[in-house]
KOLLUM-758363 format. One record per residue (C-alpha): x, y negated, z negated; residue in three letters. Coordinates in steps of 0.5 Angstrom, whole numbers, padded with zeros to 4 digits, always signed. Each point is the difference from the previous one (the first is absolute). Example, Ala and Ser with C-alpha at 12.3 -4.5 7.8 and 13.67 -1.06 7.14 Angstrom:
BEGIN
+0025+0009-0016ALA
+0002-0007+0002SER
This chain:
BEGIN
+0000+0000+0000MET
+0002-0007+0001HIS
-0002-0007-0003ALA
-0001-0007+0003THR
+0000-0006-0004THR
-0003-0006+0004ILE
+0000-0007-0003ARG
-0003-0006+0003PHE
+0001-0007-0002THR
-0007-0004-0001ALA
+0000-0007+0002PRO
+0000-0005-0006ALA
-0008-0001+0001ASN
-0002+0007+0001ALA
-0007+0002-0002ASP
+0002+0006-0005TRP
-0007+0002+0000GLU
-0001+0000+0007ALA
+0006+0004+0001LEU
-0002+0005-0005ARG
-0006+0001+0004HIS
+0004+0001+0006HIS
+0004+0005-0003LEU
-0006+0005-0002VAL
-0002-0001+0007ARG
+0007+0002+0002LEU
+0000+0006-0004ALA
-0007+0003+0002PHE
+0003-0001+0008GLU
+0007+0003-0002MET
-0003+0006-0004CYS
-0004+0002+0006HIS
+0005-0001+0006LYS
+0007+0001-0003THR
+0003+0007+0001PRO
+0005+0002-0005GLY
-0002-0005-0005LEU
+0000+0003-0007HIS
-0001-0006-0004SER
+0000-0007+0000THR
-0001-0005-0006ALA
-0001-0007+0003LEU
+0002-0006-0004THR
+0000-0007-0002VAL
+0005-0004-0004ALA
-0003-0007+0000PRO
+0006-0003-0005GLU
+0005+0002+0006ARG
-0004-0001+0006ARG
+0000+0007+0002GLU
-0005+0005+0002PHE
+0001+0007+0004GLY
+0001+0007-0002GLY
+0003+0006-0002ASN
-0001+0006+0005TYR
+0002+0007-0001VAL
+0000+0004+0007TRP
+0001+0007+0002GLU
+0006-0001+0004SER
+0004-0006+0002GLN
-0003+0001+0007GLY
-0007-0001-0002ASP
+0002-0007-0004ALA
+0004-0002+0007ASP
-0007+0002+0004ALA
-0004-0005-0005PHE
+0005-0006+0001LEU
-0001+0001+0008ARG
-0007+0000-0001SER
-0005-0005+0002ASP
-0003-0001-0007LEU
+0007-0001-0002TRP
+0001-0005+0005LYS
-0006-0004-0002GLY
+0002+0000-0007GLU
+0007-0003+0002VAL
-0003-0005+0005ALA
-0005-0002-0006ARG
+0005-0001-0005HIS
+0007+0000+0003GLY
+0006+0004+0000GLN
+0000+0004-0007PRO
+0006+0003-0004ARG
+0001+0007+0001LEU
+0003+0005-0004GLU
+0001+0008+0001ARG
+0002+0006-0004ALA
-0001+0007-0001GLU
-0005+0002-0005VAL
+0004+0005-0005GLY
-0006+0002-0004ALA
-0007-0003+0000TYR
-0006+0001-0005ILE
-0007+0001+0003GLU
-0006+0001-0005GLU
+0005+0003-0005GLY
+0003+0005+0005ASP
+0008-0001+0001VAL
+0001+0000+0008LEU
+0008+0001+0002PHE
+0004+0002+0006PRO
-0001+0007+0002ALA
+0007+0001+0000ASP
+0001-0002-0007PHE
+0000+0006-0004GLU
+0006+0003+0005GLU
+0004-0007-0001ARG
-0001+0001-0008LEU
+0001+0007+0000ALA
+0001+0002-0007GLY
+0002-0007-0003SER
-0007+0000-0004GLN
-0003+0006-0004PRO
-0007-0002+0001GLU
-0002-0002+0007GLN
-0006-0004+0001PRO
-0006+0002+0004SER
-0002-0004+0006SER
-0004-0001+0006ARG
+0004+0000+0006HIS
């Protein structure tokens, strides 16, 4: 799995309530049209004039496909170029279950007495 963190800078006169509504609409659109997306937390930080999201993807290819999509291009046209960070997900907790890379146990081979259960 891979993560993408995206932060847009809002204008000084941003309407934060309208932006919150926009993010809810965006979330509904993304959840039905975005292959490989495990989860998203769309965020607002008025004190820093930032908004964006933390995304977890099945693969980096899925993240890259989103960044080429019309939906993404529309967000960039509307809000400008954001700061973008990418990273491999080492472990992910979803509703109390720990998910981790399929080859984790092979890489760890014997270094821990108890292996966690997982969903791959």
